[in-house]
C-alpha positions in Angstrom: -8.4 -16.5 121.9 -10.1 -19.6 120.5 -8.5 -22.9 119.8 -9.7 -25.5 117.3 -9.8 -29.1 118.1 -7.7 -31.4 115.9 -9.7 -33.1 113.2 -9.8 -36.9 113.5 -9.1 -38.9 110.4 -11.9 -41.3 109.4 -11.5 -44.8 110.5 -11.2 -47.4 107.9 -13.1 -50.7 108.2 -9.9 -52.8 108.0 -8.3 -50.8 110.8 -11.3 -51.6 113.0 -11.1 -55.3 112.1 -7.4 -55.4 112.9 -8.1 -53.9 116.4 -10.9 -56.3 117.0 -8.7 -59.3 116.0 -6.2 -58.4 118.7 -8.8 -59.1 121.4 -10.3 -62.1 119.7 -7.5 -64.3 118.4 -9.9 -67.1 117.5 -11.6 -65.4 114.6 -14.4 -66.5 112.2 -11.7 -67.3 109.6 -10.0 -69.7 112.0 -13.3 -71.2 113.0 -14.1 -71.7 109.3 -10.9 -73.4 108.5 -11.2 -75.8 111.5 -14.7 -76.7 110.5 -13.5 -77.4 106.9 -10.6 -79.5 108.1 -12.8 -81.5 110.4 -15.2 -82.3 107.6 -12.3 -83.1 105.2 -10.8 -85.4 107.8 -14.1 -87.5 107.8 -14.1 -87.4 104.0 -10.6 -88.9 103.9 -11.6 -91.3 106.6 -14.4 -92.8 104.5 -12.0 -93.4 101.6 -9.4 -95.0 103.8 -12.1 -97.3 105.3 -13.1 -98.3 101.8 -9.5 -99.1 100.8 -9.1 -101.3 103.9 -12.4 -103.0 103.3 -11.6 -104.0 99.8 -8.0 -104.8 100.4 -9.0 -107.6 102.8 -10.8 -109.4 100.0 -9.1 -111.4 97.3 -8.3 -109.3 94.2 -7.8 -110.4 90.7 -4.7 -109.2 88.8 -2.0 -106.9 90.2 -2.3 -105.4 93.7 -0.5 -102.5 95.3 2.0 -104.7 97.2 3.1 -106.3 93.9 4.4 -103.0 92.6 5.0 -100.7 95.5 8.4 -99.2 96.1 8.5 -98.3 99.8 12.0 -96.6 99.8 10.9 -94.2 97.0 7.6 -93.4 98.6 9.3 -92.9 102.0 11.7 -90.3 100.4 8.8 -88.3 98.8 6.9 -88.5 102.1 9.9 -87.1 103.9 10.1 -84.2 101.5 6.4 -83.4 102.1 6.9 -83.6 105.9 9.9 -81.1 105.6 7.4 -78.7 104.0 5.6 -78.4 107.3 8.8 -77.1 108.8 9.3 -74.4 106.1 5.6 -73.5 106.6 6.3 -72.9 110.3 9.3 -70.8 109.5 7.3 -68.7 107.1 4.7 -67.9 109.8 7.5 -67.2 112.3 9.1 -64.8 109.8 6.0 -62.7 109.2 5.5 -62.5 113.0 8.9 -61.0 113.2 8.1 -58.6 110.4 10.6 -60.2 108.1 8.7 -60.3 104.8 11.7 -61.4 102.7 12.2 -64.6 104.7 8.5 -65.1 104.8 8.4 -65.2 101.0 11.4 -67.4 100.9 9.9 -70.0 103.1 6.6 -69.9 101.3 8.4 -70.6 98.1 10.3 -73.5 99.7 7.1 -75.0 101.0 5.5 -74.9 97.6 8.7 -76.4 96.0 8.6 -79.3 98.4 5.0 -79.8 97.6 5.7 -79.9 93.9 8.5 -82.4 94.4 6.1 -84.6 96.3 3.5 -84.3 93.4 6.2 -85.1 90.9 7.1 -88.3 92.8 3.4 -89.2 93.0 3.0 -88.8 89.2 6.1 -90.9 88.6 4.8 -93.6 91.0 1.4 -93.6 89.3 3.0 -93.9 85.9 5.2 -96.8 87.0 2.2 -98.6 88.6 0.2 -98.3 85.3 3.1 -99.8 83.3 3.3 -102.7 85.7 -0.4 -103.4 85.4 -1.7 -101.8 88.7 -4.5 -99.5 87.3 -7.5 -97.6 88.4 -9.9 -100.1 86.7 -7.9 -103.3 87.3 -9.6 -104.2 90.6 -11.1 -102.7 93.7 -7.7 -102.4 95.3 -6.5 -100.2 92.5 -9.7 -98.2 92.3 -9.7 -97.3 96.0 -5.9 -96.7 96.0 -5.8 -94.3 93.1 -8.9 -92.4 94.2 -7.6 -92.0 97.8 -4.1 -90.9 96.9 -5.3 -88.9 93.9 -7.6 -86.9 96.1 -4.7 -86.2 98.4 -2.7 -85.0 95.5 -5.5 -82.6 94.5 -5.3 -81.2 98.1 -1.6 -80.7 97.8 -2.1 -78.9 94.4 -4.7 -76.6 96.0 -2.3 -75.8 98.8 0.5 -75.0 96.3 -1.8 -72.6 94.5 -2.8 -71.0 97.8 0.8 -70.5 98.8 1.6 -69.1 95.4 -1.2 -66.6 95.7 0.0 -65.4 99.1 3.5 -65.0 97.7 2.2 -63.0 94.8 0.2 -60.7 97.1 3.3 -60.2 99.2 5.4 -59.2 96.2 2.7 -56.7 95.3 2.7 -55.3 98.8 -0.9 -56.4 99.3 0.2 -58.8 102.1 1.8 -57.1 105.1 2.8 -58.0 108.6 -0.8 -57.2 109.7 -2.0 -60.2 107.6 -0.3 -62.8 109.8 -3.5 -64.6 110.1 -3.7 -65.4 106.4 -0.4 -67.2 106.6 -1.5 -69.0 109.8 -4.7 -70.2 108.1 -2.8 -71.4 105.1 -0.4 -73.2 107.4 -3.2 -75.0 109.2 -4.4 -76.3 105.8 -0.9 -77.4 104.8 -0.2 -79.1 108.1 -3.5 -81.0 107.7 -2.5 -82.2 104.3 0.8 -83.5 105.7 -0.9 -85.2 108.6 -3.4 -86.9 106.3 -0.5 -88.2 104.2 1.2 -89.7 107.3 -2.0 -91.6 108.0 -2.4 -92.7 104.3 1.3 -93.7 104.1 1.2 -95.8 107.3 -2.1 -97.5 106.6 -1.9 -97.9 102.8 1.8 -98.5 102.2 3.1 -100.0 105.4 0.3 -102.2 106.8 0.4 -105.5 104.9 -2.7 -106.9 103.5 -4.3 -109.7 105.6 -3.6 -113.2 104.5 
């Protein structure tokens, strides 16, 4: 009597990648995001240095400290910092296999980001009405470029989170894709940390003299 050996199903490439990732938690994707964030940190550092350099010089016209509203900016900054907490909760949820809560916290993170952007737009509009503009002096130029670039980073992060949410709704993002949420979280936390630095140096440190 002869027996036939069971036929093995073909292995898919993504299955092999998942198995490999278990033994190598620091993947190429993580290395890539850390390299990007490191270069982006130096990029922001250059603009912060330029702002500090020109702020120490006498400026004609209206300057930031003539129009800034620290309580308002503090409130929007707090909202952005809270988004880091919801991002952490989203990652924790997918690690538990709770996709519904993962989507909920992703949406909350994006909403907090949009509230921050709305506050930034309102602030820029108010500054312009009061005479503090991009082309008014070097203080205005460096301020609007620096904070505007950060706003673009927040916008990119919101689009990224929205894309992940959509993929999850379409069942194209599963519990096996935890790393995608983790990498998006690293970017989002970076955006929050950069804002802390900008807020402390640009808004809270008084101009010399």
